[in-house]
N, C-alpha and C positions, 0 to 999 in steps of 0.2 A: 490465307489472309489472316485468320485468327492467330496462327503461329507467328506471323510477322508482327502483328500488333502486340503480342505478348513479349516479343523481344524488345520492342521499343519501350513498352511499359516497364520492363525490368531495367532498362537503361536509365529511365527517369528515376526509378526507385534507388538505383545504385548511386546516382549523382547526388540525390538529396540525403541519402543515408551516410555517405562518406564525409559530409561536411558537418563537423561538430557545432560550428557557430551558425546554426541554421537561420537565425533571425537576421544575420548580417548579409548573407548571400541568398538572394531570392531564387528559388528553383524556376527554371524556364519551362513552364507547363506547355509551351508550344511544341516541345519535342514530341509529345504524344497527347492526344485527347481521348481518354477512355470513353468508349461509346456504347459498350454493352454491359450487361449485368456480370458477365464473366470478367471483364476488365476491372470492374469495381470490386468484385470478390477478391481479385488478386491484390488490390490495394488494402482491403480489410484483412486479408490473411498474411500480410507482411509481418512476420514474427519479430524482426528486429525493431520495428516501429511500435507495435502495440503490446508486445509480450516480454520484451527484454529491456534491460538497462533502465528499469524504473527507479525512482529516487531512492538513494541510500544514505543521504546526509543526515537524516533523522536517526537512522539506526547507528550510524557512526557516532552520533552525539549522545546516545542513550546510555543507560546505567546498567545494562545486563552483563557488561564485560569491561575489561580494562586491558591495556598493553603496558609493558615495561618501558622504563625511560629510554633505554638504549634503542629499542624498536621505534619508539616515538621520535626520538632525536634523529634517527636515520631516515625518516620518511622524506622522500624527495619532493612531495607535493606540499607546498606551504599551506594551501587551503585545507588539506586534510589534517595537518598539525593544528591549525587554528580552530577548526570545527571541533576537534577532539576536546579542546579545553575551553570551548565556548567564547573565544576571543571576540572582541568588538569588531575587528577587521577580519574578514575571512579570505577573500578571493585574491588579493594582492596582484591584480591584473589578469588573473586566470579566468577562463570562461566557466560558467556553471553548467555542467552536463545535465544536472537534474532539471534545470529550467529549459535549456535548449532541446533536450530530448522530448520533453513532454509537449512543448509547443510544436515540435515537429509532428507529434502524434495528433495534436489538435488540427494541424494543417491537413493531414491525411483524412481525418474524420470529416472535416468540412468539405474537402474535395469530393469525397464519396457522396455526401448529402446533396451537394450541388449537382453532381453527375446524375443522380437519380431524378432530379427535376427535368432532365432532358430525355428521360426514358419513360415511355408509357407504362404505367403500372399494370395495365391489362395484359401485357406480354407474359408476365409471370408474377401474379400478386404475392404469392408466398415468398418467393426469392426476393422480390423488391422490398417487402416488409422486413425480411431478415436483414437485408443490407441497411435499411434505414435504422433499425434498432441497433445494429452493430455500430454504425457511425455515431449515434447518439450516446451509446454506452461508452465508447472509447473517448469521446470528448469529455463526458462527465467524469470518467475515471482519471483522465489527465488533469482536469481541473481539481478534482479531489486531492490527488497526490500533491499538486503544487500548493494547494491551500494549507496543507499541513506543515509546509516549510516556509512559505513566503507571505503568509497572512497571519495576523494575530489569531489566537484561539477564539473560536466562536463562544460567546458568553450569553446564555439564555436570559440572564438578568440585565443585559444592556441592549442598546439599539444597534450595536455592531456596525457603526458607521465609519470604522477605520478603513485603512487601505486594504482592498482585496486584490483581485487579479484583473489584468486586461482580458476581458471575456471575448476572445476572438470567435466570431461566428461566420466568418467568411475565409476562403482560402486566398483572397486577394491581399497580399502582404503590403500593398501600398495604402490600405485603409488603416488609419491610426485608431487605436483603442486606448482610452485612458484607463487608469485603474478604477474598477468598480469598487463599491463598498464590500465589506465582509458579508453583510446580509445579502447583497445582490449576487455575490459569488456563490453562496450556498443555495440560493433560490434557483440559480441557473443549473447547478448540479442536480438538484431535485427535479426540476422541470424536464431535463433531458432524460433522466432515469425513469420518470413516470411515463413519458412517451415511449421509451424503449420497452418497458414492461408490456405495453399494449401490443407490440408488434413482433417482439423476439419469439423464436420458437421455444417450445418446452424442452427440447433436447437437440443435441448435435453430436456427431461421432467424434468431433475434435474438441478437446477441453481448452484449446487456445482460442476458441470462438465463444463469444458471450451468448448465453441463453437466458430465458426468463428468470431462472433462479439466481443467476449472477447479478441481474439488475436488482432483484429483491435483496440479495445479500449486501450489495453496495448501498442501497437505500438504508438498510438497517445500520450499516457502519456509519453512514453520513449522519443519520438522526442521532446516533449515540454520541458522536463528537459535538453535536448541537445540544446535547442534554435533553433531547425530546424523547424521554424513555418510553412513552406510550407508543409512538410510531416506530421506534427502534425495536420494541417487542413485537409489534404487529408484523413487521417485515421479516424479523428473524423467524417468527412462526410460519410465515408464508414460504420461507426458504426451506425450513425443516420439513414442511409438508411434501416436498418433492422426493423425500425418502433417499437422500444420499446416505450411504452406509458408513457408520463409524467403524474404524479399524479395530479389530481385536488385537491388541499389541502382543498377546501370547503367541500369535502366529508369525511374529517378526523374527528375522535372524539378527539378533542384537550384536553379534560379533562381526557383521558385515561392515565394510568401510562406510557405506551409506545405506542404513536399513530401510529408509522410507522410499517407496517406489514412486517414480514420477507418474503423474496422472492417476494417482490412486483413488480409491472409492470415495474419499472425503473431499477431493478437489472438485470445485464447481467451475472455477476459471483459473487457468494457469498463467502465471507471469513470474519473472525473475527480477531481482533487485540488482542495481549496480553494486558490485562487490568492491568497495574501496579497500585499499591496502590494510588498514587496521582491522578489517573484518575477515581477513584471511585466517583460516584455521590454524596456520602455523604461528600466528601472532596473537590472536585474541585469547584472553584468559577469562573464563566464566567467573563472575562474582561468586565468591565462596559461600556467602550467605544464601544466595539463590540456589546454588547447587545443593547445599545441605537441606534445603526445604523439601526436596524430593525424598519420600520415604524409601526404605530399602527395597520394599516389594513393588515400588512404582517402576514399571518396565522402562519408562522414559529415561530413567537414570542410567541404564545400560545402553539403550537404543540411541540416545541423542548426544552422549558425551564420550570422549575418549581422552586418554592422558597423553600429553605432549610435553616432554622435558619436565615432568613432575607436576604439571598444571592441567586442569581440565579445559578442553576446547569443545567445539560444537560440531556434530556430524548429522544432525537430525533434519536437514532441509527436506521439504516435500518435493524438491526437484530431483532428489536421488543422486546428487552430485555435489561438487564444491560450490556450485551456484546457489544463491539464497532464494528460496521460494517466497514470494510475497503476494501471491494471488488470493483468491477467495476460497474458503473451505468451510465445511459444515460444522467442524468443531468450534469455530469462532461463533457461529450462530447460536449454538447451545450455551456458550458462556455469556453472550449478549442477552439471550433470553433469561438466563438465571439471574444476571445482574439487574435487569429491568424488573423482574418479578420481585426480587428482594427489595428494591427501592420503592415499589408501590405497596409493599406490605403483604404480598402473597407468598409467605415463607414456605408453606408445604410444597407448593408448586416449584418454587425456586430450588428447594432441596432436591426434589425429584429430578429436575432438569440437570442440576449439577452432578448428581450421582449417576444418572444415565451415561454421562460422558466419562466420569472417573472410573467406573467399573471396567471399562474397556481398556484402561491403562495399567491395571494392576494384575499381578500374577493370579491366575485362577484360584479362587478360594481364599484369598488373603484380604480382599477389600472390605474395609469397615465403612459403611455409609456415613456421610457427614450428617450430624443430627442437631446442629446448632439451632436454637430457638430465639436467640437475641438478634434483632434485625441488623444492628451495626456489626456485630461479630460475624454474622453470616455474610454480610456485604464484604467485609474485609477478607474473608476466606475465599469468596468468589473472585475478588480482584487479584488475590495471590495466585489462584489457579489460572486466571486469565494470563497473568504474566508468565507462569510456568509453561502453559500449553502453547501460547502464541509466541514463544521465544524466537527471535530473529525472523519475524514475519513482516517487518516494516510497520508494526502496530504500536510498539512501546512508546515511541515519541509522541504520537497522537494521544495515547492514553495519559501520559504524563501531563500534557498540555491541558486536557480537560479535567483531570483529577486535581490538578493544582488550584482550580477555581474554588474548590471546597476545602477549607482549612483542615477538616478531619482526614483528608486523603492527600494533602499537599506533601511534597518531599523536596528537600534540598539535595542536589547531586554534588559529588566531590570527585576530583581527580588528584592523585598524588604522583608527582614526577620530580625525582631528584631533590627531595626536601621542600618542594614548593607545592602548596595546596591551592587548587583551583576549585571554585564553587559556582553552582548555578542555582539561584534562589527561585522558589515558586513564583510563577507569573512574571519572571524577568523578561524584559524586551528581547533578550538574547534567545528566547524560545522561537523567535521569528528571524529567519536568515535574511541577510541583506541581499539585494539584487545585484548581480555582477555589474561592474562599471561599463562594460561594452554594451549591455542591454540598456542601461540608463542613457548612454550617449546616443544610441540609435533611436530609441523610442521616446526619449524625453519624459520618463516616468519619475514620479517622486520616490525617494528611497525610504526604506524602513528604518526606524529608530533603533539604535543599539547603544549599549553602555559598556 
């Protein structure tokens, strides 16, 4: 009977996974009703829903790379061409994979949470709690990813009453949700993660499943984009306390096609980004100023970059393949901790944290510790190292959005294509993507402002 149920369950998963326009066609949940913890675990473990095809439009729009005009002009997807130059109109009638895929994830998370309500927790309290924590984590993770694209940046100096997300908390797609505010969106993310922390296990043999440290790491990341540096620091510390091991880059085979091992010791939660065409290693060219910022004894310079047609491209994904890793890893937490310590004036601790990370990236015996004592200079150094370390992790776009709120760290972005210069000013409304037309028509949601 369990085997038969599993077949039906996989049939339901296949039906919903194959439909890119998820919000337009409602899955027929009557095909199968998951009725056991095993069934719900299968929903939580569905890799293509929770761990693959995470949003990539922010990375496509960021400043760590560029593509040549002929490559850009040859792109078959109008929305990718438009996003690359931060155009006012993006989709031109196309669906938004980043939106649809994440709301599909929200549906699955809600479905699991509702399924648990029908199962007596006393049957297996530990497994029941793990599934509840996983559902809450995945819903929060989806909302976080969406917020970095489709909501204005969170501003700690404002009331954040602009348009946020439709915060779907039920799997019933007939229930309409208006757009919440930005503040309500982030409070939903935090509430889900805080509950997840209480019930997730401390460890799991699969890094595609969330654990307590993953919820802490995502809380730290969320508080960082909210400019709540005290909480970002506290949760980064909580994550580091789990003793995920930093990789000694001296042990890497830097000549390998992809030197970083999948599920390596730094990975807390594994996920992959949608690799849009401009992000293919055969097309993207690393910004030369960024590449030159790596010192010669910095092993990342050999491990993460290779030459293609005379230009440097990227091979350093923690997925160990052409796919781009954008999960949660402990190196990010060291950099968040260092930044927050520098911002609150704890400079010796900030230096120690930064140097703990960097010494593992340099050839043995060559590393000279950072010794800056000026707060602003140290902060700028940490932010540079953050950019260098977290390259192509799906983080740069969120960092640009938050750093632009401070004039001292704001930056104008430029694209140069066939004699035309495109620019993206700090705090431009074009840092918030428009919602695709089909979603607006189906859901009657207000559109984001663009210029």
